[in-house]
C-alpha positions as CSV (number, residue, x, y, z in Angstrom):
1,X,36.6,7.3,-14.5
2,X,32.8,7.1,-14.0
3,X,30.7,9.6,-12.6
4,X,29.6,8.7,-9.0
5,X,26.0,9.5,-8.2
6,X,24.5,9.3,-5.0
7,X,20.9,8.0,-5.0
8,X,18.7,6.4,-2.4
9,X,21.9,7.2,-0.3
10,X,24.1,4.9,-2.0
11,X,27.2,5.7,-4.3
12,X,26.2,4.6,-7.9
13,X,29.6,5.4,-9.9
14,X,28.6,4.5,-13.5
15,X,29.1,6.2,-16.7
16,X,26.5,8.0,-18.9
17,X,27.7,5.3,-21.9
18,X,26.8,2.4,-19.5
19,X,23.3,3.4,-19.4
20,X,20.5,4.5,-22.0
21,X,20.2,8.1,-21.7
22,X,16.5,7.6,-20.1
23,X,18.1,5.5,-17.1
24,X,21.1,8.2,-17.1
25,X,18.5,11.0,-16.7
26,X,16.7,9.1,-13.7
27,X,19.6,8.1,-12.1
28,X,20.6,11.8,-12.1
29,X,17.2,12.9,-11.2
30,X,16.5,10.4,-8.2
31,X,13.7,8.9,-9.7
32,X,15.7,5.4,-10.9
33,X,13.4,2.8,-8.7
34,X,12.5,5.3,-6.0
35,X,9.2,3.6,-5.0
36,X,10.9,0.1,-5.0
37,X,13.5,1.6,-3.1
38,X,11.3,2.8,-0.5
39,X,8.9,-0.3,-0.3
40,X,11.2,-3.0,-1.0
41,X,13.7,-2.3,2.2
42,X,10.1,-2.0,4.6
43,X,9.8,-5.7,3.4
44,X,12.7,-6.8,5.1
45,X,13.6,-7.9,8.3
46,X,17.2,-7.7,10.9
47,X,18.8,-11.3,9.4
48,X,16.6,-12.1,6.3
49,X,18.2,-14.5,3.9
50,X,17.1,-12.7,0.9
51,X,16.5,-14.1,-2.8
52,X,16.3,-11.1,-5.4
53,X,15.1,-12.1,-8.6
54,X,16.4,-9.2,-11.3
55,X,18.8,-7.3,-9.6
56,X,19.0,-4.8,-12.3
57,X,22.0,-2.5,-11.7
58,X,22.8,-3.4,-7.9
59,X,20.5,-0.4,-6.1
60,X,17.9,-2.4,-4.7
61,X,20.3,-5.4,-3.9
62,X,22.4,-2.8,-2.3
63,X,19.7,-1.3,-0.1
64,X,18.4,-4.5,0.7
65,X,21.9,-5.8,2.0
66,X,22.0,-2.6,4.1
67,X,19.6,-4.2,6.4
68,X,21.0,-5.7,9.9
69,X,21.9,-9.3,9.5
70,X,20.6,-9.8,5.8
71,X,22.5,-11.8,3.1
72,X,21.5,-11.5,-0.3
73,X,21.3,-13.9,-2.9
74,X,20.7,-12.1,-6.3
75,X,20.0,-13.3,-9.7
76,X,20.4,-11.2,-13.0
77,X,20.3,-12.6,-16.3
78,X,22.0,-9.4,-18.6
79,X,25.5,-10.3,-18.5
80,X,26.6,-6.4,-18.9
81,X,23.7,-5.3,-16.2
82,X,25.3,-7.8,-13.7
83,X,28.9,-6.1,-14.6
84,X,27.2,-2.8,-13.7
85,X,25.4,-4.1,-10.4
86,X,28.9,-5.8,-9.3
87,X,30.7,-2.4,-9.4
88,X,27.6,-0.9,-7.6
89,X,27.3,-3.6,-4.6
90,X,31.1,-3.0,-4.3
91,X,31.3,0.7,-4.0
92,X,28.8,0.3,-1.2
93,X,30.6,-2.2,0.2
94,X,28.2,-4.6,0.6
95,X,29.8,-7.9,1.1
96,X,26.5,-9.8,2.2
97,X,25.6,-10.2,-1.5
98,X,26.3,-13.2,-3.7
99,X,25.4,-12.2,-7.1
100,X,24.7,-14.5,-10.1
101,X,24.3,-14.2,-13.5
102,X,21.2,-16.6,-14.2
103,X,17.4,-17.2,-13.9
104,X,15.7,-19.3,-11.4
105,X,11.9,-20.5,-12.7
106,X,9.4,-22.9,-11.7
107,X,9.9,-26.5,-12.7
108,X,13.3,-28.0,-14.8
109,X,16.0,-26.4,-16.0
110,X,15.7,-25.3,-19.4
111,X,17.1,-22.5,-21.9
112,X,15.4,-19.4,-21.9
113,X,16.1,-16.5,-24.8
114,X,16.7,-13.4,-22.9
115,X,15.8,-10.1,-24.9
116,X,18.1,-7.6,-24.1
117,X,16.8,-3.8,-24.7
118,X,18.3,0.0,-24.5
119,X,16.9,0.8,-21.5
120,X,18.3,-2.1,-19.2
121,X,14.8,-2.1,-17.0
122,X,12.8,-3.4,-20.1
123,X,15.4,-6.4,-20.8
124,X,13.2,-9.4,-20.2
125,X,12.2,-13.0,-21.5
126,X,9.0,-11.2,-23.3
127,X,9.6,-11.3,-27.1
128,X,6.6,-8.9,-27.2
129,X,7.4,-6.7,-24.3
130,X,9.0,-4.0,-27.4
131,X,12.1,-3.6,-30.0
132,X,15.3,-5.6,-28.9
133,X,18.6,-4.9,-29.4
134,X,20.0,-8.6,-28.6
135,X,19.2,-12.2,-27.8
136,X,20.8,-14.4,-25.1
137,X,20.3,-18.0,-24.0
138,X,20.2,-18.3,-20.5
139,X,19.7,-21.4,-18.5
140,X,17.2,-21.5,-15.5
141,X,17.7,-23.5,-12.2
142,X,14.6,-24.1,-10.2
143,X,13.7,-21.9,-7.6
144,X,12.0,-24.0,-5.4
145,X,15.3,-25.9,-5.0
146,X,17.2,-23.0,-4.4
147,X,14.9,-21.6,-1.8
148,X,15.2,-25.2,0.1
149,X,18.7,-25.0,0.1
150,X,19.5,-21.7,1.1
151,X,16.5,-21.3,3.5
152,X,15.5,-18.4,1.9
153,X,12.9,-15.9,4.1
154,X,12.0,-13.0,1.7
155,X,11.9,-13.0,-2.1
156,X,12.1,-10.0,-4.1
157,X,11.4,-9.6,-7.5
158,X,11.5,-7.1,-10.5
159,X,11.6,-9.6,-13.3
160,X,9.5,-7.8,-16.4
161,X,6.5,-9.9,-16.6
162,X,8.3,-13.4,-15.8
163,X,6.5,-12.7,-12.1
164,X,3.2,-14.0,-13.5
165,X,4.5,-17.5,-14.5
166,X,6.9,-17.5,-11.8
167,X,4.5,-17.1,-9.0
168,X,1.6,-19.2,-10.8
169,X,3.7,-22.3,-10.6
170,X,6.5,-22.0,-7.8
171,X,5.8,-23.7,-4.2
172,X,8.0,-20.8,-2.6
173,X,8.7,-23.7,0.4
174,X,9.2,-21.7,3.8
175,X,9.3,-18.1,2.0
176,X,7.5,-15.3,4.8
177,X,7.4,-12.8,2.4
178,X,7.1,-12.4,-1.3
179,X,8.0,-8.4,-2.8
180,X,6.9,-7.6,-6.3
181,X,6.3,-5.1,-8.9
182,X,3.5,-5.9,-11.1
183,X,3.7,-5.4,-14.6
184,X,-0.2,-5.3,-15.4
185,X,1.0,-3.4,-18.5
186,X,2.2,-6.8,-19.9
187,X,-0.7,-9.4,-18.5
188,X,-3.3,-7.1,-17.7
189,X,-6.0,-7.0,-14.8
190,X,-6.4,-10.6,-15.5
191,X,-2.2,-11.7,-15.0
192,X,-2.5,-9.8,-11.4
193,X,-5.9,-11.8,-10.2
194,X,-4.0,-14.8,-11.3
195,X,-0.6,-14.2,-9.5
196,X,-2.5,-12.9,-6.7
197,X,-5.0,-16.3,-6.5
198,X,-1.9,-18.4,-6.4
199,X,-0.4,-16.7,-3.7
200,X,-3.3,-17.1,-1.3
201,X,-3.6,-20.8,-2.4
202,X,0.4,-20.8,-1.3
203,X,-0.8,-19.4,2.0
204,X,0.1,-15.9,1.5
205,X,-2.0,-12.6,1.6
206,X,-1.7,-9.3,0.1
207,X,-0.2,-7.4,3.0
208,X,-1.3,-3.6,2.3
209,X,1.6,-2.5,5.5
210,X,3.8,-3.3,2.8
211,X,2.4,-2.5,-0.7
212,X,1.7,0.8,-2.8
213,X,0.5,0.7,-6.2
214,X,2.4,-1.9,-8.3
215,X,4.8,-2.5,-5.6
216,X,3.1,-5.3,-3.4
217,X,4.1,-7.1,-0.7
218,X,2.5,-10.8,0.0
219,X,2.9,-12.1,3.9
220,X,2.2,-15.5,5.1
221,X,2.4,-14.3,8.7
222,X,-0.5,-13.3,10.1
223,X,0.9,-11.3,13.3
224,X,-0.3,-8.0,13.7
225,X,2.0,-5.0,12.4
226,X,1.4,-1.1,13.0
227,X,1.5,1.1,10.4
228,X,4.2,3.8,10.3
229,X,3.0,7.4,10.2
230,X,4.9,7.9,7.0
231,X,3.3,5.1,5.5
232,X,0.2,6.0,5.9
233,X,1.0,9.6,4.4
234,X,2.5,7.8,1.2
235,X,0.0,5.6,0.6
236,X,-3.2,8.1,0.6
């Protein structure tokens, strides 16, 4: 039977054989996606329709789905990771999640090579990111068409550098908020500038009330929001 860990208030019933030693250690000591777990959930509002890109093993997915009235549509390109995410989502009774194996990208559907790495969180579309153990072919779907079809309010993404191309070229029609993790070690501060500029052109502003380090919230809504005391302490 798989081990049942407790992580960020969730049950994570997976085995050390399912992940690398580095990821297993992070799961055990509670550091796995700890900052993302704190800040991504703060981007969610009750009854949000959430699109998550890069679900990983389903930890952030399950946390997002725990917000009242939320519905999560999640995509993950690695089929092994999808299987783990399905286990975690089911273990936490998140019946408001639709999880798919696939990719959403800007522009027409096309085939991509996805590079699978031992540390699942390093798997990506980028060959130069480091040594990989396998490749798979994944056909993309158009993100803007998906957003329009499902009336998405919030996009959450952790896609290992692919956010640079996606957010530069996607229109994100009707989306109110975008939460992402920057991977500046892959594209430098110039890439961060490109994403920030592209988001501003779409009407989004960097929202410091929901951002911390590389975990960044962009918002269209300019209504005033107050800081919670613990957020001020965490950002200090």
